[in-house]
FIKOLZA-1660 file (N, C-alpha, C; in steps of 0.1 Angstrom, whole numbers, plus 5000, padded with zeros to 4 digits):
% residues 176
   i   px   py   pz ch aa at
   1 5008 4988 5000  A  M  N
   1 5000 5000 5000  A  M CA
   1 5008 5012 5000  A  M  C
   2 5006 5022 4991  A  A  N
   2 5014 5034 4990  A  A CA
   2 5010 5043 5001  A  A  C
   3 5020 5050 5008  A  E  N
   3 5017 5058 5019  A  E CA
   3 5022 5072 5014  A  E  C
   4 5014 5083 5020  A  S  N
   4 5018 5096 5018  A  S CA
   4 5015 5104 5030  A  S  C
   5 5023 5113 5034  A  T  N
   5 5022 5121 5046  A  T CA
   5 5018 5135 5042  A  T  C
   6 5007 5140 5048  A  V  N
   6 5003 5153 5045  A  V CA
   6 5012 5163 5054  A  V  C
   7 5021 5171 5048  A  T  N
   7 5030 5178 5056  A  T CA
   7 5025 5193 5057  A  T  C
   8 5018 5199 5047  A  S  N
   8 5016 5212 5047  A  S CA
   8 5003 5215 5038  A  S  C
   9 4994 5223 5044  A  S  N
   9 4983 5227 5036  A  S CA
   9 4986 5236 5025  A  S  C
  10 4999 5242 5025  A  D  N
  10 5003 5251 5014  A  D CA
  10 5009 5243 5002  A  D  C
  11 5011 5230 5004  A  N  N
  11 5016 5222 4992  A  N CA
  11 5005 5216 4984  A  N  C
  12 5003 5221 4972  A  P  N
  12 4992 5217 4963  A  P CA
  12 4994 5202 4960  A  P  C
  13 5006 5197 4958  A  D  N
  13 5007 5183 4955  A  D CA
  13 5003 5173 4967  A  D  C
  14 5006 5179 4979  A  A  N
  14 5002 5170 4991  A  A CA
  14 4987 5171 4992  A  A  C
  15 4980 5182 4989  A  Q  N
  15 4966 5184 4990  A  Q CA
  15 4960 5175 4980  A  Q  C
  16 4966 5174 4968  A  R  N
  16 4960 5165 4957  A  R CA
  16 4960 5151 4961  A  R  C
  17 4972 5146 4967  A  R  N
  17 4973 5133 4971  A  R CA
  17 4963 5130 4983  A  R  C
  18 4962 5139 4992  A  F  N
  18 4952 5138 5003  A  F CA
  18 4938 5136 4998  A  F  C
  19 4935 5145 4988  A  R  N
  19 4921 5144 4982  A  R CA
  19 4919 5131 4976  A  R  C
  20 4929 5126 4968  A  A  N
  20 4928 5113 4961  A  A CA
  20 4926 5102 4971  A  A  C
  21 4933 5102 4982  A  A  N
  21 4932 5092 4992  A  A CA
  21 4918 5092 4999  A  A  C
  22 4912 5104 5001  A  L  N
  22 4899 5106 5007  A  L CA
  22 4888 5100 4997  A  L  C
  23 4891 5101 4984  A  S  N
  23 4881 5097 4974  A  S CA
  23 4880 5082 4973  A  S  C
  24 4888 5075 4980  A  M  N
  24 4887 5060 4982  A  M CA
  24 4876 5056 4991  A  M  C
  25 4870 5065 4998  A  F  N
  25 4859 5062 5007  A  F CA
  25 4846 5066 5000  A  F  C
  26 4838 5055 4996  A  A  N
  26 4826 5057 4989  A  A CA
  26 4816 5064 4998  A  A  C
  27 4808 5074 4993  A  T  N
  27 4799 5081 5001  A  T CA
  27 4786 5082 4993  A  T  C
  28 4775 5084 5000  A  G  N
  28 4762 5088 4993  A  G CA
  28 4763 5102 4990  A  G  C
  29 4753 5106 4983  A  V  N
  29 4752 5120 4979  A  V CA
  29 4738 5126 4984  A  V  C
  30 4739 5138 4989  A  A  N
  30 4727 5145 4995  A  A CA
  30 4727 5159 4991  A  A  C
  31 4715 5165 4990  A  V  N
  31 4714 5179 4989  A  V CA
  31 4708 5185 5001  A  V  C
  32 4714 5196 5006  A  I  N
  32 4709 5203 5018  A  I CA
  32 4701 5214 5012  A  I  C
  33 4688 5215 5017  A  T  N
  33 4679 5226 5013  A  T CA
  33 4675 5233 5025  A  T  C
  34 4672 5246 5023  A  A  N
  34 4666 5254 5033  A  A CA
  34 4659 5266 5027  A  A  C
  35 4649 5270 5034  A  P  N
  35 4642 5283 5029  A  P CA
  35 4653 5295 5032  A  P  C
  36 4651 5305 5024  A  R  N
  36 4659 5317 5025  A  R CA
  36 4649 5329 5027  A  R  C
  37 4653 5338 5036  A  K  N
  37 4644 5350 5038  A  K CA
  37 4640 5357 5026  A  K  C
  38 4651 5360 5018  A  N  N
  38 4649 5367 5006  A  N CA
  38 4655 5360 4994  A  N  C
  39 4647 5356 4984  A  G  N
  39 4651 5349 4973  A  G CA
  39 4649 5335 4972  A  G  C
  40 4653 5328 4963  A  P  N
  40 4651 5313 4961  A  P CA
  40 4657 5305 4973  A  P  C
  41 4652 5293 4975  A  P  N
  41 4657 5285 4987  A  P CA
  41 4672 5281 4984  A  P  C
  42 4678 5278 4995  A  I  N
  42 4692 5273 4994  A  I CA
  42 4692 5258 4990  A  I  C
  43 4702 5255 4982  A  G  N
  43 4704 5241 4977  A  G CA
  43 4719 5238 4976  A  G  C
  44 4724 5229 4983  A  I  N
  44 4739 5226 4983  A  I CA
  44 4741 5211 4982  A  I  C
  45 4748 5207 4973  A  T  N
  45 4752 5192 4971  A  T CA
  45 4763 5189 4982  A  T  C
  46 4761 5178 4989  A  V  N
  46 4773 5174 4999  A  V CA
  46 4774 5159 4998  A  V  C
  47 4787 5155 5001  A  A  N
  47 4789 5140 5002  A  A CA
  47 4794 5138 5017  A  A  C
  48 4792 5147 5026  A  S  N
  48 4797 5146 5039  A  S CA
  48 4786 5144 5050  A  S  C
  49 4775 5137 5046  A  F  N
  49 4764 5135 5055  A  F CA
  49 4767 5122 5064  A  F  C
  50 4763 5123 5076  A  N  N
  50 4766 5113 5086  A  N CA
  50 4756 5113 5097  A  N  C
  51 4753 5101 5103  A  S  N
  51 4746 5101 5116  A  S CA
  51 4755 5104 5127  A  S  C
  52 4749 5109 5138  A  V  N
  52 4757 5114 5150  A  V CA
  52 4751 5106 5162  A  V  C
  53 4738 5107 5164  A  S  N
  53 4732 5101 5176  A  S CA
  53 4718 5097 5173  A  S  C
  54 4714 5086 5179  A  L  N
  54 4700 5082 5179  A  L CA
  54 4691 5089 5190  A  L  C
  55 4697 5093 5201  A  D  N
  55 4690 5099 5212  A  D CA
  55 4698 5109 5218  A  D  C
  56 4696 5123 5215  A  P  N
  56 4686 5128 5205  A  P CA
  56 4690 5124 5191  A  P  C
  57 4680 5124 5181  A  P  N
  57 4683 5121 5168  A  P CA
  57 4691 5132 5161  A  P  C
  58 4705 5130 5159  A  L  N
  58 4713 5141 5153  A  L CA
  58 4720 5136 5141  A  L  C
  59 4722 5145 5131  A  I  N
  59 4729 5142 5119  A  I CA
  59 4740 5153 5118  A  I  C
  60 4749 5151 5108  A  L  N
  60 4759 5162 5105  A  L CA
  60 4762 5162 5090  A  L  C
  61 4767 5174 5085  A  F  N
  61 4771 5175 5072  A  F CA
  61 4782 5187 5073  A  F  C
  62 4790 5188 5062  A  S  N
  62 4799 5200 5062  A  S CA
  62 4797 5207 5049  A  S  C
  63 4800 5220 5050  A  V  N
  63 4799 5229 5039  A  V CA
  63 4812 5237 5038  A  V  C
  64 4817 5238 5025  A  D  N
  64 4829 5246 5023  A  D CA
  64 4827 5261 5027  A  D  C
  65 4836 5266 5033  A  R  N
  65 4836 5280 5037  A  R CA
  65 4834 5291 5025  A  R  C
  66 4838 5286 5013  A  R  N
  66 4837 5294 5002  A  R CA
  66 4823 5293 4995  A  R  C
  67 4814 5285 5000  A  N  N
  67 4801 5284 4994  A  N CA
  67 4794 5296 4996  A  N  C
  68 4787 5301 4985  A  L  N
  68 4780 5314 4985  A  L CA
  68 4768 5314 4994  A  L  C
  69 4763 5303 4997  A  S  N
  69 4750 5302 5005  A  S CA
  69 4754 5298 5020  A  S  C
  70 4766 5298 5023  A  L  N
  70 4770 5294 5038  A  L CA
  70 4764 5305 5048  A  L  C
  71 4764 5317 5045  A  H  N
  71 4760 5327 5055  A  H CA
  71 4744 5324 5057  A  H  C
  72 4737 5323 5046  A  D  N
  72 4723 5321 5047  A  D CA
  72 4719 5307 5054  A  D  C
  73 4727 5297 5051  A  L  N
  73 4724 5284 5057  A  L CA
  73 4727 5285 5072  A  L  C
  74 4738 5292 5076  A  S  N
  74 4741 5293 5090  A  S CA
  74 4730 5300 5098  A  S  C
  75 4723 5309 5091  A  A  N
  75 4712 5317 5097  A  A CA
  75 4698 5310 5096  A  A  C
  76 4697 5299 5089  A  A  N
  76 4684 5293 5087  A  A CA
  76 4679 5287 5099  A  A  C
  77 4667 5287 5102  A  G  N
  77 4660 5281 5113  A  G CA
  77 4657 5267 5111  A  G  C
  78 4656 5262 5099  A  T  N
  78 4654 5248 5096  A  T CA
  78 4662 5245 5083  A  T  C
  79 4665 5233 5081  A  Y  N
  79 4670 5228 5069  A  Y CA
  79 4667 5214 5067  A  Y  C
  80 4668 5208 5055  A  A  N
  80 4666 5194 5052  A  A CA
  80 4678 5187 5045  A  A  C
  81 4679 5174 5048  A  V  N
  81 4689 5167 5041  A  V CA
  81 4681 5157 5031  A  V  C
  82 4684 5158 5018  A  N  N
  82 4677 5150 5008  A  N CA
  82 4687 5140 5003  A  N  C
  83 4685 5127 5006  A  V  N
  83 4694 5117 5002  A  V CA
  83 4690 5113 4988  A  V  C
  84 4699 5114 4978  A  L  N
  84 4696 5112 4964  A  L CA
  84 4696 5098 4959  A  L  C
  85 4687 5095 4951  A  D  N
  85 4685 5082 4944  A  D CA
  85 4695 5082 4932  A  D  C
  86 4699 5070 4928  A  E  N
  86 4708 5070 4917  A  E CA
  86 4703 5076 4903  A  E  C
  87 4689 5078 4902  A  A  N
  87 4684 5085 4891  A  A CA
  87 4685 5101 4892  A  A  C
  88 4690 5105 4903  A  Q  N
  88 4690 5120 4906  A  Q CA
  88 4704 5126 4904  A  Q  C
  89 4712 5120 4896  A  Q  N
  89 4726 5126 4894  A  Q CA
  89 4725 5140 4889  A  Q  C
  90 4714 5143 4881  A  D  N
  90 4713 5157 4875  A  D CA
  90 4710 5167 4886  A  D  C
  91 4703 5163 4897  A  L  N
  91 4701 5172 4908  A  L CA
  91 4714 5174 4916  A  L  C
  92 4722 5164 4917  A  S  N
  92 4735 5165 4924  A  S CA
  92 4744 5176 4916  A  S  C
  93 4744 5174 4903  A  N  N
  93 4751 5184 4896  A  N CA
  93 4746 5198 4895  A  N  C
  94 4733 5199 4896  A  R  N
  94 4726 5212 4896  A  R CA
  94 4729 5220 4908  A  R  C
  95 4729 5212 4919  A  F  N
  95 4731 5219 4933  A  F CA
  95 4746 5220 4937  A  F  C
  96 4754 5214 4929  A  A  N
  96 4768 5215 4931  A  A CA
  96 4775 5228 4925  A  A  C
  97 4767 5234 4916  A  K  N
  97 4772 5246 4909  A  K CA
  97 4769 5258 4917  A  K  C
  98 4779 5268 4916  A  A  N
  98 4777 5281 4922  A  A CA
  98 4772 5291 4911  A  A  C
  99 4765 5301 4916  A  N  N
  99 4761 5312 4907  A  N CA
  99 4752 5307 4896  A  N  C
 100 4744 5298 4899  A  S  N
 100 4734 5294 4888  A  S CA
 100 4720 5294 4894  A  S  C
 101 4710 5295 4885  A  D  N
 101 4697 5294 4890  A  D CA
 101 4693 5280 4892  A  D  C
 102 4696 5275 4904  A  K  N
 102 4695 5260 4907  A  K CA
 102 4680 5256 4907  A  K  C
 103 4671 5265 4909  A  W  N
 103 4657 5262 4911  A  W CA
 103 4649 5264 4898  A  W  C
 104 4655 5268 4888  A  A  N
 104 4647 5270 4875  A  A CA
 104 4643 5257 4869  A  A  C
 105 4631 5256 4865  A  S  N
 105 4626 5244 4858  A  S CA
 105 4628 5231 4866  A  S  C
 106 4625 5232 4879  A  M  N
 106 4626 5221 4887  A  M CA
 106 4613 5213 4886  A  M  C
 107 4614 5201 4880  A  P  N
 107 4602 5193 4877  A  P CA
 107 4597 5188 4891  A  P  C
 108 4584 5189 4893  A  G  N
 108 4577 5184 4904  A  G CA
 108 4580 5190 4917  A  G  C
 109 4588 5202 4917  A  M  N
 109 4591 5209 4929  A  M CA
 109 4580 5216 4936  A  M  C
 110 4578 5214 4948  A  S  N
 110 4568 5222 4955  A  S CA
 110 4573 5224 4969  A  S  C
 111 4570 5236 4974  A  I  N
 111 4574 5239 4988  A  I CA
 111 4560 5238 4996  A  I  C
 112 4558 5227 5004  A  E  N
 112 4545 5225 5010  A  E CA
 112 4544 5234 5023  A  E  C
 113 4556 5237 5029  A  R  N
 113 4554 5246 5041  A  R CA
 113 4566 5257 5040  A  R  C
 114 4563 5267 5046  A  A  N
 114 4573 5278 5045  A  A CA
 114 4587 5275 5052  A  A  C
 115 4586 5265 5061  A  D  N
 115 4598 5262 5069  A  D CA
 115 4607 5250 5064  A  D  C
 116 4602 5244 5053  A  V  N
 116 4609 5232 5047  A  V CA
 116 4610 5232 5033  A  V  C
 117 4620 5227 5027  A  V  N
 117 4621 5226 5012  A  V CA
 117 4627 5211 5010  A  V  C
 118 4618 5203 5004  A  L  N
 118 4621 5189 5001  A  L CA
 118 4622 5186 4987  A  L  C
 119 4632 5178 4983  A  L  N
 119 4633 5175 4968  A  L CA
 119 4624 5162 4965  A  L  C
 120 4617 5163 4955  A  P  N
 120 4608 5151 4952  A  P CA
 120 4617 5139 4948  A  P  C
 121 4612 5127 4952  A  N  N
 121 4618 5114 4948  A  N CA
 121 4631 5111 4955  A  N  C
 122 4634 5118 4965  A  S  N
 122 4647 5115 4973  A  S CA
 122 4645 5101 4979  A  S  C
 123 4656 5094 4982  A  L  N
 123 4655 5081 4989  A  L CA
 123 4651 5083 5004  A  L  C
 124 4655 5094 5009  A  A  N
 124 4652 5097 5023  A  A CA
 124 4653 5113 5025  A  A  C
 125 4645 5118 5034  A  T  N
 125 4646 5132 5037  A  T CA
 125 4647 5133 5053  A  T  C
 126 4655 5142 5058  A  F  N
 126 4656 5145 5072  A  F CA
 126 4654 5160 5074  A  F  C
 127 4642 5163 5081  A  E  N
 127 4640 5177 5084  A  E CA
 127 4646 5180 5097  A  E  C
 128 4654 5191 5097  A  C  N
 128 4662 5193 5110  A  C CA
 128 4660 5208 5114  A  C  C
 129 4664 5209 5126  A  E  N
 129 4666 5223 5132  A  E CA
 129 4680 5224 5136  A  E  C
 130 4686 5235 5136  A  P  N
 130 4700 5236 5140  A  P CA
 130 4703 5232 5154  A  P  C
 131 4714 5224 5156  A  Y  N
 131 4717 5220 5169  A  Y CA
 131 4731 5225 5173  A  Y  C
 132 4741 5225 5163  A  A  N
 132 4754 5231 5167  A  A CA
 132 4761 5233 5154  A  A  C
 133 4771 5241 5153  A  Q  N
 133 4780 5244 5142  A  Q CA
 133 4794 5244 5148  A  Q  C
 134 4804 5238 5141  A  Y  N
 134 4817 5237 5145  A  Y CA
 134 4827 5241 5134  A  Y  C
 135 4839 5246 5138  A  D  N
 135 4849 5249 5129  A  D CA
 135 4855 5236 5124  A  D  C
 136 4856 5235 5110  A  G  N
 136 4861 5223 5104  A  G CA
 136 4872 5227 5094  A  G  C
 137 4881 5236 5098  A  G  N
 137 4892 5240 5088  A  G CA
 137 4885 5249 5077  A  G  C
 138 4887 5244 5065  A  D  N
 138 4881 5251 5054  A  D CA
 138 4866 5248 5051  A  D  C
 139 4860 5241 5062  A  H  N
 139 4845 5238 5061  A  H CA
 139 4839 5242 5074  A  H  C
 140 4826 5243 5074  A  V  N
 140 4818 5244 5086  A  V CA
 140 4810 5231 5088  A  V  C
 141 4811 5226 5100  A  I  N
 141 4803 5213 5103  A  I CA
 141 4790 5217 5109  A  I  C
 142 4779 5213 5103  A  F  N
 142 4766 5216 5108  A  F CA
 142 4760 5203 5115  A  F  C
 143 4755 5203 5127  A  V  N
 143 4749 5193 5133  A  V CA
 143 4735 5197 5135  A  V  C
 144 4725 5188 5130  A  G  N
 144 4711 5191 5130  A  G CA
 144 4704 5181 5138  A  G  C
 145 4694 5186 5145  A  R  N
 145 4685 5176 5153  A  R CA
 145 4674 5174 5143  A  R  C
 146 4671 5161 5141  A  V  N
 146 4661 5156 5132  A  V CA
 146 4647 5157 5139  A  V  C
 147 4638 5165 5133  A  N  N
 147 4624 5166 5137  A  N CA
 147 4614 5156 5130  A  N  C
 148 4617 5154 5117  A  Q  N
 148 4609 5144 5110  A  Q CA
 148 4618 5138 5099  A  Q  C
 149 4615 5126 5095  A  H  N
 149 4622 5120 5085  A  H CA
 149 4612 5111 5077  A  H  C
 150 4616 5108 5065  A  Q  N
 150 4608 5099 5058  A  Q CA
 150 4618 5091 5048  A  Q  C
 151 4615 5079 5043  A  S  N
 151 4622 5072 5033  A  S CA
 151 4613 5064 5024  A  S  C
 152 4618 5062 5012  A  R  N
 152 4610 5053 5003  A  R CA
 152 4613 5038 5005  A  R  C
 153 4605 5030 5001  A  S  N
 153 4606 5016 5002  A  S CA
 153 4614 5009 4991  A  S  C
 154 4616 5017 4980  A  E  N
 154 4623 5012 4968  A  E CA
 154 4633 5023 4964  A  E  C
 155 4643 5019 4956  A  G  N
 155 4653 5028 4951  A  G CA
 155 4667 5024 4955  A  G  C
 156 4676 5030 4949  A  R  N
 156 4690 5028 4952  A  R CA
 156 4698 5041 4953  A  R  C
 157 4708 5041 4961  A  P  N
 157 4714 5054 4963  A  P CA
 157 4724 5058 4952  A  P  C
 158 4725 5071 4950  A  L  N
 158 4736 5077 4942  A  L CA
 158 4749 5076 4951  A  L  C
 159 4760 5071 4945  A  V  N
 159 4772 5069 4953  A  V CA
 159 4783 5077 4946  A  V  C
 160 4792 5083 4953  A  F  N
 160 4804 5090 4948  A  F CA
 160 4816 5083 4953  A  F  C
 161 4825 5079 4944  A  F  N
 161 4837 5071 4947  A  F CA
 161 4848 5075 4937  A  F  C
 162 4860 5077 4941  A  G  N
 162 4871 5080 4932  A  G CA
 162 4868 5091 4923  A  G  C
 163 4861 5101 4928  A  G  N
 163 4858 5114 4920  A  G CA
 163 4848 5112 4908  A  G  C
 164 4840 5101 4910  A  R  N
 164 4829 5099 4900  A  R CA
 164 4817 5093 4906  A  R  C
 165 4806 5094 4900  A  Y  N
 165 4793 5088 4904  A  Y CA
 165 4793 5073 4901  A  Y  C
 166 4786 5065 4909  A  H  N
 166 4785 5051 4907  A  H CA
 166 4771 5047 4912  A  H  C
 167 4768 5035 4908  A  T  N
 167 4755 5030 4913  A  T CA
 167 4759 5016 4920  A  T  C
 168 4750 5011 4929  A  L  N
 168 4753 4999 4935  A  L CA
 168 4745 4989 4928  A  L  C
 169 4752 4978 4922  A  N  N
 169 4746 4967 4916  A  N CA
 169 4741 4958 4927  A  N  C
 170 4729 4954 4925  A  G  N
 170 4723 4944 4934  A  G CA
 170 4720 4949 4948  A  G  C
 171 4720 4963 4949  A  A  N
 171 4716 4969 4962  A  A CA
 171 4702 4965 4966  A  A  C
 172 4700 4964 4978  A  H  N
 172 4687 4961 4983  A  H CA
 172 4684 4969 4995  A  H  C
 173 4671 4971 4998  A  R  N
 173 4668 4979 5009  A  R CA
 173 4670 4971 5022  A  R  C
 174 4676 4976 5032  A  P  N
 174 4678 4969 5044  A  P CA
 174 4664 4968 5051  A  P  C
 175 4663 4956 5058  A  S  N
 175 4651 4954 5066  A  S CA
 175 4649 4964 5077  A  S  C
 176 4636 4967 5081  A  A  N
 176 4634 4977 5091  A  A CA
 176 4636 4972 5105  A  A  C
% end
């Protein structure tokens, strides 16, 4: 196994190798959504979603400090984590882009309540209230308390591995 030591955050080659090593951990893909006081809702693609606690029910995700919606997300009173289905790669790409009209021509999009924005056909959604935020270097770590959640009984997750999207062959839904 090849080893590499990260010696400095100023070293672009070390950063590239570190990022490549991190890409060897397969992750699901989620979109964080939240209402915005003025303007369209917030929508940010993340691959850093994780469970934290069952009691109380807590989740976490991280957002790059350069993200243009970070300030508004930090001030949001609620947000949702939308776990994407393998058929939703286009949504992942849409919400990963900066400075675009992410909400234009959203098929089937509806905001049922003023305090929550959910993406249709997600594998699972977690409606959260802010619980804590932490410094995570070049990211901010958000911990949310889950107030409501739902999941579909069919579908397969969109997976990110090695810098590319993948699907799980033969994936099945775990028993409840």
